[in-house]
The first five atom37 places (N, CA, C, CB, O) and aatype in JSON, in Angstrom:
{
  "aatype": [12, 6, 18, 11, 7, 16, 10, 9, 11, 11, 13, 3, 0, 19, 1, 9, 16, 6, 11, 13, 16, 11, 1, 6, 13, 19, 19, 16, 3, 11, 6, 3, 11, 18, 14, 5, 16, 9, 12, 12, 6, 10, 19, 2, 3, 1, 0, 11, 6, 10, 3, 0, 19, 2, 19, 7, 3, 9, 9, 2, 9, 8, 13, 5, 10, 1, 7, 1, 6, 17, 16, 11, 14, 6, 16, 11, 6, 19, 11, 18, 13, 2, 16, 9, 2, 0, 13, 11, 9, 16, 10, 19, 5, 11, 7, 6, 19, 6, 14, 16, 14, 19, 6, 6, 6, 11, 16, 6, 0, 11, 7, 2, 6, 14, 19, 10, 19, 14, 6, 14, 3, 15, 3, 10, 14, 13],
  "atom_mask": [
    [1, 1, 1, 1, 1],
    [1, 1, 1, 1, 1],
    [1, 1, 1, 1, 1],
    [1, 1, 1, 1, 1],
    [1, 1, 1, 0, 1],
    [1, 1, 1, 1, 1],
    [1, 1, 1, 1, 1],
    [1, 1, 1, 1, 1],
    [1, 1, 1, 1, 1],
    [1, 1, 1, 1, 1],
    [1, 1, 1, 1, 1],
    [1, 1, 1, 1, 1],
    [1, 1, 1, 1, 1],
    [1, 1, 1, 1, 1],
    [1, 1, 1, 1, 1],
    [1, 1, 1, 1, 1],
    [1, 1, 1, 1, 1],
    [1, 1, 1, 1, 1],
    [1, 1, 1, 1, 1],
    [1, 1, 1, 1, 1],
    [1, 1, 1, 1, 1],
    [1, 1, 1, 1, 1],
    [1, 1, 1, 1, 1],
    [1, 1, 1, 1, 1],
    [1, 1, 1, 1, 1],
    [1, 1, 1, 1, 1],
    [1, 1, 1, 1, 1],
    [1, 1, 1, 1, 1],
    [1, 1, 1, 1, 1],
    [1, 1, 1, 1, 1],
    [1, 1, 1, 1, 1],
    [1, 1, 1, 1, 1],
    [1, 1, 1, 1, 1],
    [1, 1, 1, 1, 1],
    [1, 1, 1, 1, 1],
    [1, 1, 1, 1, 1],
    [1, 1, 1, 1, 1],
    [1, 1, 1, 1, 1],
    [1, 1, 1, 1, 1],
    [1, 1, 1, 1, 1],
    [1, 1, 1, 1, 1],
    [1, 1, 1, 1, 1],
    [1, 1, 1, 1, 1],
    [1, 1, 1, 1, 1],
    [1, 1, 1, 1, 1],
    [1, 1, 1, 1, 1],
    [1, 1, 1, 1, 1],
    [1, 1, 1, 1, 1],
    [1, 1, 1, 1, 1],
    [1, 1, 1, 1, 1],
    [1, 1, 1, 1, 1],
    [1, 1, 1, 1, 1],
    [1, 1, 1, 1, 1],
    [1, 1, 1, 1, 1],
    [1, 1, 1, 1, 1],
    [1, 1, 1, 0, 1],
    [1, 1, 1, 1, 1],
    [1, 1, 1, 1, 1],
    [1, 1, 1, 1, 1],
    [1, 1, 1, 1, 1],
    [1, 1, 1, 1, 1],
    [1, 1, 1, 1, 1],
    [1, 1, 1, 1, 1],
    [1, 1, 1, 1, 1],
    [1, 1, 1, 1, 1],
    [1, 1, 1, 1, 1],
    [1, 1, 1, 0, 1],
    [1, 1, 1, 1, 1],
    [1, 1, 1, 1, 1],
    [1, 1, 1, 1, 1],
    [1, 1, 1, 1, 1],
    [1, 1, 1, 1, 1],
    [1, 1, 1, 1, 1],
    [1, 1, 1, 1, 1],
    [1, 1, 1, 1, 1],
    [1, 1, 1, 1, 1],
    [1, 1, 1, 1, 1],
    [1, 1, 1, 1, 1],
    [1, 1, 1, 1, 1],
    [1, 1, 1, 1, 1],
    [1, 1, 1, 1, 1],
    [1, 1, 1, 1, 1],
    [1, 1, 1, 1, 1],
    [1, 1, 1, 1, 1],
    [1, 1, 1, 1, 1],
    [1, 1, 1, 1, 1],
    [1, 1, 1, 1, 1],
    [1, 1, 1, 1, 1],
    [1, 1, 1, 1, 1],
    [1, 1, 1, 1, 1],
    [1, 1, 1, 1, 1],
    [1, 1, 1, 1, 1],
    [1, 1, 1, 1, 1],
    [1, 1, 1, 1, 1],
    [1, 1, 1, 0, 1],
    [1, 1, 1, 1, 1],
    [1, 1, 1, 1, 1],
    [1, 1, 1, 1, 1],
    [1, 1, 1, 1, 1],
    [1, 1, 1, 1, 1],
    [1, 1, 1, 1, 1],
    [1, 1, 1, 1, 1],
    [1, 1, 1, 1, 1],
    [1, 1, 1, 1, 1],
    [1, 1, 1, 1, 1],
    [1, 1, 1, 1, 1],
    [1, 1, 1, 1, 1],
    [1, 1, 1, 1, 1],
    [1, 1, 1, 1, 1],
    [1, 1, 1, 1, 1],
    [1, 1, 1, 0, 1],
    [1, 1, 1, 1, 1],
    [1, 1, 1, 1, 1],
    [1, 1, 1, 1, 1],
    [1, 1, 1, 1, 1],
    [1, 1, 1, 1, 1],
    [1, 1, 1, 1, 1],
    [1, 1, 1, 1, 1],
    [1, 1, 1, 1, 1],
    [1, 1, 1, 1, 1],
    [1, 1, 1, 1, 1],
    [1, 1, 1, 1, 1],
    [1, 1, 1, 1, 1],
    [1, 1, 1, 1, 1],
    [1, 1, 1, 1, 1],
    [1, 1, 1, 1, 1]
  ],
  "atom_positions": [
    [[95.31, 6.34, -41.5], [94.96, 7.29, -40.64], [93.48, 8.13, -41.21], [96.31, 8.23, -40.49], [92.99, 8.22, -42.34]],
    [[93.12, 8.55, -40.15], [92.01, 8.87, -40.12], [91.43, 10.27, -40.15], [91.72, 8.31, -39.29], [92.24, 11.08, -39.68]],
    [[90.4, 10.75, -40.52], [90.18, 12.35, -40.99], [88.21, 12.42, -40.79], [90.93, 12.66, -43.2], [87.43, 11.8, -41.51]],
    [[87.97, 12.99, -40.07], [86.42, 13.0, -39.8], [86.67, 14.49, -40.02], [85.64, 12.36, -38.21], [87.38, 15.09, -39.21]],
    [[86.16, 15.08, -41.01], [85.02, 16.53, -41.82], [84.05, 15.88, -42.48], [0.0, 0.0, 0.0], [83.82, 14.7, -42.73]],
    [[83.36, 17.26, -42.79], [82.58, 17.4, -43.45], [82.48, 18.26, -45.0], [81.98, 17.68, -42.61], [82.52, 19.44, -45.35]],
    [[82.32, 17.02, -45.62], [82.24, 17.36, -47.26], [81.64, 18.02, -48.43], [82.12, 16.68, -47.65], [80.74, 17.68, -49.19]],
    [[82.38, 19.05, -48.37], [82.12, 20.5, -49.17], [82.14, 20.66, -50.24], [82.79, 21.39, -49.01], [81.95, 21.8, -50.68]],
    [[82.41, 19.38, -51.24], [82.61, 19.36, -52.31], [82.95, 17.97, -53.36], [83.4, 20.2, -52.18], [84.04, 17.46, -53.09]],
    [[82.59, 17.65, -53.91], [82.93, 16.13, -54.55], [82.56, 16.49, -55.6], [82.26, 14.74, -54.08], [81.43, 16.92, -55.82]],
    [[83.85, 16.29, -56.78], [84.03, 16.18, -58.27], [83.69, 14.65, -59.18], [85.58, 16.57, -58.44], [83.67, 13.45, -58.9]],
    [[83.54, 15.22, -60.02], [83.32, 13.9, -61.61], [84.75, 13.65, -61.28], [82.91, 14.59, -63.83], [85.7, 14.35, -60.92]],
    [[84.51, 12.1, -61.59], [85.94, 10.87, -62.05], [86.35, 11.55, -63.02], [85.64, 9.1, -62.65], [85.47, 12.12, -63.65]],
    [[87.73, 11.74, -63.45], [88.28, 11.93, -63.87], [89.27, 10.55, -64.62], [88.48, 12.79, -63.13], [89.75, 9.75, -63.82]],
    [[89.47, 10.37, -65.79], [90.18, 8.97, -66.44], [91.35, 9.9, -67.04], [89.12, 7.87, -67.81], [91.36, 10.74, -67.94]],
    [[92.26, 9.43, -66.22], [94.17, 10.14, -66.69], [94.58, 8.98, -67.94], [95.88, 9.88, -64.81], [94.85, 9.2, -69.12]],
    [[94.51, 7.97, -67.37], [95.24, 7.32, -68.57], [93.89, 6.01, -68.79], [97.21, 6.62, -68.07], [92.74, 6.24, -68.44]],
    [[94.3, 4.75, -69.39], [93.37, 3.89, -69.97], [93.08, 3.25, -68.07], [94.16, 2.63, -71.53], [92.03, 3.25, -67.43]],
    [[94.56, 2.75, -67.6], [94.21, 2.12, -66.17], [94.37, 3.26, -65.31], [95.19, 0.82, -65.65], [95.26, 3.13, -64.47]],
    [[93.92, 4.02, -65.31], [93.96, 4.77, -63.8], [93.1, 6.1, -64.25], [95.8, 5.23, -63.11], [93.13, 6.88, -65.2]],
    [[92.23, 5.9, -62.93], [90.84, 7.25, -63.16], [91.12, 7.53, -61.54], [88.58, 6.59, -63.71], [91.41, 6.63, -60.75]],
    [[90.98, 9.12, -61.12], [90.51, 9.26, -60.24], [89.5, 10.92, -59.47], [91.59, 8.77, -59.78], [89.37, 11.91, -60.2]],
    [[88.95, 10.92, -58.11], [88.36, 11.39, -57.96], [88.85, 12.46, -57.04], [87.59, 10.73, -57.88], [89.64, 11.95, -56.24]],
    [[88.73, 13.41, -56.9], [88.38, 14.28, -55.77], [87.63, 14.86, -55.33], [88.74, 14.85, -55.62], [86.76, 15.5, -55.92]],
    [[87.83, 14.76, -53.88], [86.28, 15.83, -52.97], [87.09, 16.46, -52.08], [84.73, 14.86, -51.86], [88.16, 16.18, -51.54]],
    [[86.24, 17.51, -52.02], [87.2, 18.81, -50.46], [85.86, 18.66, -49.1], [87.29, 21.61, -51.24], [84.66, 18.9, -49.09]],
    [[86.77, 18.18, -48.14], [86.1, 18.32, -46.73], [86.79, 19.54, -45.96], [86.3, 16.88, -45.81], [87.78, 20.21, -46.26]],
    [[85.8, 19.61, -44.69], [86.46, 20.9, -43.99], [86.03, 20.07, -42.26], [85.42, 22.92, -44.53], [85.47, 19.06, -41.83]],
    [[86.49, 20.85, -41.93], [86.34, 20.69, -40.08], [85.9, 21.51, -39.42], [87.44, 20.56, -39.28], [86.69, 22.11, -38.69]],
    [[84.38, 21.92, -39.41], [83.77, 22.8, -39.47], [83.61, 23.75, -37.49], [82.48, 22.07, -40.31], [83.19, 24.84, -37.1]],
    [[84.28, 22.38, -36.75], [84.02, 22.51, -35.26], [85.21, 23.16, -34.87], [83.76, 21.13, -34.44], [85.14, 24.07, -34.06]],
    [[86.58, 22.73, -35.46], [87.72, 23.36, -35.44], [88.03, 24.94, -35.68], [88.32, 22.7, -36.23], [87.83, 25.53, -36.75]],
    [[88.6, 25.54, -34.4], [88.38, 26.91, -34.33], [88.68, 27.6, -35.66], [89.18, 27.49, -33.24], [87.95, 28.47, -36.12]],
    [[89.98, 27.1, -36.37], [90.35, 27.67, -37.53], [90.19, 26.44, -38.57], [91.83, 28.32, -37.42], [91.13, 25.65, -38.69]],
    [[89.4, 26.33, -39.07], [88.78, 25.5, -40.29], [89.89, 25.0, -41.4], [87.65, 26.47, -41.11], [90.43, 25.91, -42.04]],
    [[90.22, 23.9, -41.64], [91.18, 23.75, -42.86], [89.96, 23.56, -44.27], [92.41, 22.11, -42.56], [88.8, 23.72, -43.88]],
    [[90.04, 23.35, -45.28], [90.06, 22.72, -46.77], [90.98, 22.48, -47.39], [89.56, 23.29, -47.62], [91.94, 23.09, -47.86]],
    [[90.28, 20.58, -47.33], [91.55, 19.53, -47.59], [91.0, 18.92, -48.76], [91.95, 18.31, -46.31], [89.85, 18.5, -48.8]],
    [[91.92, 18.85, -49.86], [91.45, 18.15, -50.97], [92.24, 17.0, -50.57], [91.65, 18.77, -52.46], [93.34, 16.94, -50.03]],
    [[91.23, 15.9, -51.06], [91.25, 14.33, -51.24], [91.33, 13.43, -52.68], [89.99, 13.92, -50.62], [90.8, 13.98, -53.64]],
    [[91.81, 12.37, -52.87], [91.63, 11.79, -54.01], [91.37, 10.76, -53.78], [92.42, 11.82, -54.8], [91.83, 10.41, -52.69]],
    [[90.49, 9.57, -54.61], [90.14, 8.34, -54.69], [90.48, 8.28, -55.29], [89.33, 7.8, -54.66], [90.45, 9.25, -56.05]],
    [[91.33, 6.85, -55.74], [91.71, 6.27, -57.02], [90.94, 5.2, -57.83], [92.85, 5.78, -56.81], [90.1, 4.65, -57.12]],
    [[90.97, 4.83, -58.84], [90.44, 3.48, -59.82], [88.7, 2.99, -58.98], [92.01, 1.73, -59.62], [87.59, 3.52, -58.92]],
    [[89.3, 1.79, -58.48], [88.24, 1.45, -58.37], [86.75, 2.24, -57.25], [88.72, 0.24, -58.13], [85.54, 2.42, -57.39]],
    [[87.91, 2.52, -56.08], [87.6, 3.45, -54.89], [87.23, 4.86, -55.03], [88.68, 3.49, -54.07], [87.06, 5.61, -54.06]],
    [[87.09, 5.28, -56.52], [86.09, 6.46, -57.07], [84.7, 6.01, -56.65], [86.13, 6.69, -58.83], [84.23, 7.1, -56.33]],
    [[83.71, 5.1, -56.44], [82.48, 4.69, -56.11], [82.31, 5.43, -55.03], [82.26, 3.32, -55.93], [81.46, 6.3, -54.86]],
    [[83.55, 4.89, -53.93], [82.98, 5.46, -52.47], [82.55, 6.67, -52.23], [83.84, 5.41, -51.51], [82.24, 6.9, -51.06]],
    [[82.42, 7.68, -53.13], [81.82, 9.24, -52.93], [80.25, 9.17, -53.37], [82.72, 10.5, -54.05], [79.4, 10.05, -53.25]],
    [[80.13, 7.94, -53.88], [78.23, 8.06, -54.86], [77.81, 7.8, -53.44], [77.44, 6.46, -56.51], [76.99, 6.9, -53.63]],
    [[77.83, 7.98, -52.32], [77.02, 6.76, -51.03], [76.95, 8.29, -50.28], [78.29, 4.94, -49.93], [76.11, 8.25, -49.38]],
    [[77.5, 9.41, -50.39], [77.66, 10.17, -49.47], [77.08, 11.68, -50.36], [79.27, 10.01, -48.87], [77.08, 11.39, -51.55]],
    [[76.66, 12.98, -50.17], [76.24, 14.05, -50.75], [77.11, 15.29, -49.46], [74.3, 13.96, -50.93], [77.52, 15.21, -48.31]],
    [[77.04, 16.32, -50.5], [77.72, 17.38, -49.81], [76.98, 18.07, -48.49], [77.97, 18.44, -50.86], [75.76, 17.9, -48.54]],
    [[77.42, 18.77, -47.37], [77.32, 18.44, -45.79], [77.16, 17.77, -45.14], [0.0, 0.0, 0.0], [76.67, 18.06, -44.05]],
    [[77.56, 16.28, -45.54], [77.55, 15.06, -44.86], [78.63, 15.03, -43.98], [77.58, 13.95, -45.72], [79.49, 15.87, -44.22]],
    [[78.82, 14.36, -43.11], [80.01, 14.18, -42.08], [80.06, 13.35, -42.12], [80.16, 14.46, -40.9], [79.19, 12.49, -41.98]],
    [[81.54, 13.26, -42.41], [82.05, 11.47, -43.23], [83.46, 10.91, -42.55], [82.56, 11.64, -45.36], [84.4, 11.54, -43.02]],
    [[83.67, 10.4, -42.07], [85.16, 9.61, -41.59], [85.72, 9.06, -42.6], [85.1, 8.42, -40.54], [85.13, 8.22, -43.28]],
    [[87.04, 9.5, -42.85], [87.98, 9.53, -44.5], [89.14, 8.39, -43.56], [88.96, 11.79, -45.3], [89.65, 8.66, -42.48]],
    [[89.35, 6.94, -44.46], [91.02, 6.66, -44.11], [91.8, 6.86, -45.66], [91.33, 4.73, -43.4], [91.52, 6.39, -46.76]],
    [[92.77, 7.69, -45.26], [93.5, 7.73, -46.25], [94.84, 7.53, -46.14], [93.3, 8.68, -46.76], [95.23, 7.38, -44.99]],
    [[95.92, 7.48, -47.26], [96.8, 7.47, -46.92], [97.86, 8.37, -46.91], [96.9, 6.78, -47.2], [97.82, 8.44, -48.14]],
    [[98.87, 9.19, -46.59], [99.72, 10.34, -47.38], [100.52, 9.89, -48.28], [100.57, 11.16, -46.56], [101.44, 9.34, -47.67]],
    [[100.74, 9.81, -49.7], [101.55, 9.9, -50.67], [102.35, 10.91, -51.34], [101.05, 9.54, -51.3], [101.7, 11.89, -51.71]],
    [[103.75, 10.9, -51.62], [104.5, 11.76, -51.9], [105.62, 11.18, -53.12], [0.0, 0.0, 0.0], [106.13, 10.08, -53.32]],
    [[105.72, 12.41, -53.76], [106.76, 11.85, -54.59], [107.59, 12.91, -54.7], [106.36, 11.3, -55.91], [107.39, 13.95, -54.08]],
    [[108.65, 12.71, -55.54], [110.17, 13.76, -56.6], [109.85, 13.39, -57.59], [112.04, 13.49, -56.54], [109.47, 12.3, -58.01]],
    [[110.09, 14.78, -58.21], [109.67, 14.91, -60.3], [111.0, 16.13, -59.88], [107.19, 15.83, -61.33], [111.25, 17.04, -59.09]],
    [[111.6, 15.33, -61.13], [112.52, 16.21, -61.76], [112.33, 17.14, -63.01], [113.44, 15.46, -62.02], [111.89, 16.68, -64.07]],
    [[112.61, 18.13, -62.89], [111.9, 19.31, -64.43], [113.27, 18.47, -65.82], [112.46, 22.25, -63.95], [114.42, 18.29, -65.4]],
    [[113.1, 18.26, -66.6], [113.89, 17.68, -67.76], [114.36, 18.63, -68.11], [113.31, 16.98, -68.83], [115.51, 18.55, -68.53]],
    [[113.82, 19.68, -68.11], [114.69, 21.1, -68.86], [115.84, 21.62, -67.62], [113.31, 22.76, -69.27], [117.07, 21.6, -67.64]],
    [[115.06, 21.99, -66.77], [116.47, 22.33, -65.92], [116.8, 21.27, -64.66], [116.31, 23.97, -65.18], [117.43, 21.54, -63.64]],
    [[116.46, 20.57, -64.86], [116.88, 19.35, -63.43], [116.64, 19.8, -62.49], [118.3, 18.84, -63.07], [117.59, 19.77, -61.71]],
    [[115.27, 20.53, -61.9], [114.35, 21.32, -60.89], [114.2, 19.87, -60.0], [112.66, 22.18, -61.65], [113.85, 18.78, -60.47]],
    [[114.48, 20.1, -58.92], [114.06, 19.27, -58.05], [112.76, 19.38, -57.87], [114.66, 19.34, -57.0], [112.62, 20.57, -57.56]],
    [[111.76, 18.89, -57.88], [110.19, 19.28, -56.8], [109.37, 17.84, -56.01], [108.67, 20.07, -58.12], [109.63, 16.65, -56.14]],
    [[108.41, 18.45, -55.26], [108.14, 17.39, -54.36], [106.83, 17.72, -54.17], [109.0, 17.27, -53.07], [106.43, 18.82, -53.8]],
    [[105.99, 16.53, -54.49], [104.26, 16.43, -54.84], [103.94, 15.57, -53.44], [103.7, 15.36, -56.64], [104.44, 14.47, -53.23]],
    [[103.05, 16.24, -52.5], [102.15, 15.24, -51.69], [100.43, 14.84, -52.13], [102.13, 15.94, -50.19], [99.58, 15.59, -52.61]],
    [[100.36, 13.7, -51.84], [98.79, 13.97, -52.33], [98.11, 12.62, -50.86], [98.42, 13.3, -54.73], [98.79, 11.79, -50.26]],
    [[96.67, 12.9, -50.7], [96.04, 12.83, -49.63], [94.82, 11.64, -50.07], [95.6, 14.36, -49.18], [93.6, 11.76, -50.21]],
    [[95.74, 10.42, -50.2], [94.42, 9.27, -51.38], [93.6, 8.81, -50.04], [95.33, 7.28, -52.57], [94.27, 8.71, -49.01]],
    [[93.06, 8.69, -50.02], [91.62, 8.46, -49.45], [91.36, 6.41, -50.1], [90.16, 10.06, -50.45], [91.46, 5.87, -51.2]],
    [[91.13, 6.07, -49.15], [90.67, 4.25, -49.61], [89.52, 3.85, -49.42], [91.33, 3.08, -48.87], [88.93, 3.07, -50.17]],
    [[89.02, 4.4, -48.26], [87.64, 4.25, -47.7], [86.52, 5.5, -46.91], [87.94, 3.21, -46.7], [87.19, 6.29, -46.25]],
    [[85.4, 5.72, -46.89], [84.42, 6.58, -46.62], [83.55, 6.31, -46.2], [84.09, 7.11, -47.28], [82.7, 6.0, -47.03]],
    [[83.18, 6.24, -44.96], [82.1, 5.75, -43.93], [81.11, 7.26, -43.52], [83.05, 4.98, -42.33], [81.74, 8.23, -43.11]],
    [[79.23, 7.4, -43.68], [79.11, 8.39, -43.24], [78.65, 8.41, -41.74], [78.43, 8.94, -44.06], [77.9, 7.48, -41.44]],
    [[78.93, 9.21, -40.83], [78.8, 9.03, -40.01], [77.51, 10.51, -39.54], [80.18, 8.72, -39.54], [76.93, 10.44, -38.46]],
    [[77.35, 11.26, -40.13], [76.03, 11.83, -40.41], [75.71, 12.8, -41.48], [75.64, 12.4, -39.36], [76.43, 13.51, -42.18]],
    [[73.88, 12.54, -41.35], [73.69, 12.89, -42.7], [73.43, 14.53, -42.63], [72.41, 12.0, -43.38], [72.52, 14.95, -41.91]],
    [[74.29, 15.46, -43.43], [74.47, 16.99, -43.73], [73.09, 17.54, -43.87], [0.0, 0.0, 0.0], [72.31, 16.9, -44.57]],
    [[72.61, 18.84, -43.2], [71.43, 19.58, -43.42], [71.53, 20.05, -44.68], [71.19, 20.63, -42.48], [72.57, 20.1, -45.34]],
    [[70.74, 20.3, -44.93], [70.69, 20.54, -46.66], [70.31, 22.14, -46.34], [69.2, 19.42, -47.81], [69.3, 22.56, -45.76]],
    [[71.34, 22.84, -46.85], [71.39, 24.7, -46.66], [70.47, 25.33, -47.99], [73.41, 25.47, -46.85], [70.13, 24.67, -48.96]],
    [[70.26, 26.34, -47.82], [69.65, 26.49, -48.88], [70.34, 27.5, -49.83], [68.38, 26.79, -48.54], [71.53, 27.65, -49.54]],
    [[69.92, 28.23, -50.88], [70.71, 27.62, -52.01], [70.14, 29.56, -51.97], [70.2, 25.87, -53.36], [69.07, 29.99, -51.54]],
    [[71.37, 30.39, -52.61], [71.21, 31.78, -52.82], [69.88, 32.02, -53.38], [72.25, 32.34, -53.69], [69.27, 32.81, -52.66]],
    [[69.41, 31.76, -54.06], [67.94, 32.06, -54.52], [67.0, 32.21, -53.36], [67.37, 30.92, -55.43], [66.32, 33.17, -53.01]],
    [[67.21, 30.53, -52.68], [66.13, 31.04, -51.79], [66.46, 32.16, -50.67], [65.59, 29.86, -51.1], [65.62, 33.01, -50.38]],
    [[67.35, 32.13, -50.25], [67.71, 33.01, -49.34], [67.2, 34.4, -49.69], [69.1, 32.96, -49.19], [66.58, 35.2, -48.99]],
    [[67.62, 34.47, -50.87], [66.78, 36.28, -51.74], [65.37, 36.75, -51.71], [66.8, 36.32, -53.5], [64.91, 37.88, -51.56]],
    [[64.72, 35.4, -51.92], [63.26, 34.89, -51.17], [63.12, 35.04, -49.98], [62.92, 33.56, -51.23], [62.12, 35.66, -49.6]],
    [[64.05, 34.52, -48.99], [63.73, 34.91, -47.77], [63.28, 36.41, -47.41], [64.76, 34.57, -47.09], [62.26, 36.98, -47.01]],
    [[64.69, 36.75, -47.79], [64.83, 38.28, -46.95], [63.9, 38.9, -47.52], [66.22, 39.22, -47.03], [63.15, 39.19, -46.59]],
    [[63.4, 39.35, -48.57], [62.77, 39.54, -49.29], [61.34, 39.98, -48.46], [62.91, 38.51, -50.16], [60.96, 41.14, -48.61]],
    [[60.75, 39.32, -47.83], [59.24, 38.79, -47.5], [59.67, 39.57, -46.59], [58.58, 37.17, -47.25], [58.99, 40.55, -46.88]],
    [[60.3, 39.9, -45.69], [60.31, 40.51, -44.37], [60.93, 41.96, -44.57], [0.0, 0.0, 0.0], [61.61, 42.55, -45.42]],
    [[60.17, 42.29, -43.01], [61.27, 44.1, -43.51], [61.49, 44.58, -42.42], [60.48, 45.63, -44.47], [61.3, 45.68, -41.9]],
    [[62.2, 42.97, -41.89], [63.02, 43.38, -40.49], [64.4, 43.68, -41.1], [63.14, 42.01, -39.18], [64.52, 43.55, -42.32]],
    [[65.35, 44.04, -40.45], [66.76, 44.41, -41.41], [67.65, 43.2, -40.95], [67.67, 46.16, -41.0], [67.34, 42.73, -39.86]],
    [[68.53, 42.7, -41.51], [69.23, 41.64, -41.88], [70.37, 42.09, -40.65], [69.67, 41.52, -43.65], [70.92, 43.18, -40.84]],
    [[70.67, 41.52, -39.72], [71.93, 41.47, -38.74], [73.31, 40.62, -39.73], [71.37, 40.37, -37.05], [73.43, 39.39, -39.77]],
    [[74.02, 41.34, -40.28], [75.11, 40.57, -40.76], [76.47, 40.47, -39.17], [75.75, 41.58, -42.44], [76.71, 41.5, -38.55]],
    [[77.05, 39.35, -38.84], [77.98, 39.46, -37.63], [78.68, 39.61, -37.82], [78.25, 38.85, -36.88], [79.08, 39.24, -38.92]],
    [[79.61, 40.38, -36.84], [81.48, 40.94, -37.33], [82.35, 40.01, -37.5], [82.39, 41.8, -36.22], [82.33, 39.11, -36.67]],
    [[83.34, 39.94, -38.59], [84.63, 39.3, -38.79], [84.74, 38.78, -37.41], [85.87, 40.26, -39.3], [84.21, 39.24, -36.4]],
    [[85.67, 37.53, -37.56], [85.97, 37.29, -36.43], [87.37, 37.07, -36.42], [85.24, 36.34, -35.95], [88.0, 36.16, -36.95]],
    [[87.87, 38.26, -35.61], [88.91, 39.19, -35.92], [90.28, 38.3, -34.94], [88.39, 41.03, -35.33], [91.39, 38.83, -34.87]],
    [[89.99, 37.0, -34.29], [91.8, 36.7, -33.7], [92.38, 35.33, -34.7], [91.87, 36.01, -31.47], [93.04, 34.41, -34.22]],
    [[91.93, 35.44, -36.32], [92.68, 34.78, -36.62], [94.2, 34.84, -37.01], [92.13, 34.47, -37.19], [94.69, 35.96, -36.83]],
    [[94.77, 34.2, -37.35], [96.1, 33.83, -36.94], [97.22, 34.13, -37.87], [96.12, 32.46, -36.69], [98.43, 33.91, -37.85]],
    [[96.27, 34.81, -38.82], [96.96, 36.24, -40.01], [96.13, 37.25, -40.22], [97.26, 35.85, -41.67], [96.46, 38.18, -40.94]]
  ]
}
């Protein structure tokens, strides 16, 4: 499967066991009417795929949906978990560098013009 979205967060790789490392990242589709924020992960040697991209970049992600069943030992309650396991990331477009909050404050403080705040989108489905 494939997904094209904007990288909004990438985390450091975490060593879970001696033979298993994972690195999580978050993407969104800003062009969608109702953008979704999706966490994905890369495992083991694939974790380095994120090194070539930066937050704000538009990327194409090849991934597998993974699922598993788990039984809680104490109560025998069965739970199901899903994972979005990415295995290849390619850069589609370099992202624009967004100003940090400190830079925004400096910009607003310079001018005497009022700052217009857009109305929130009221046609959300929830």
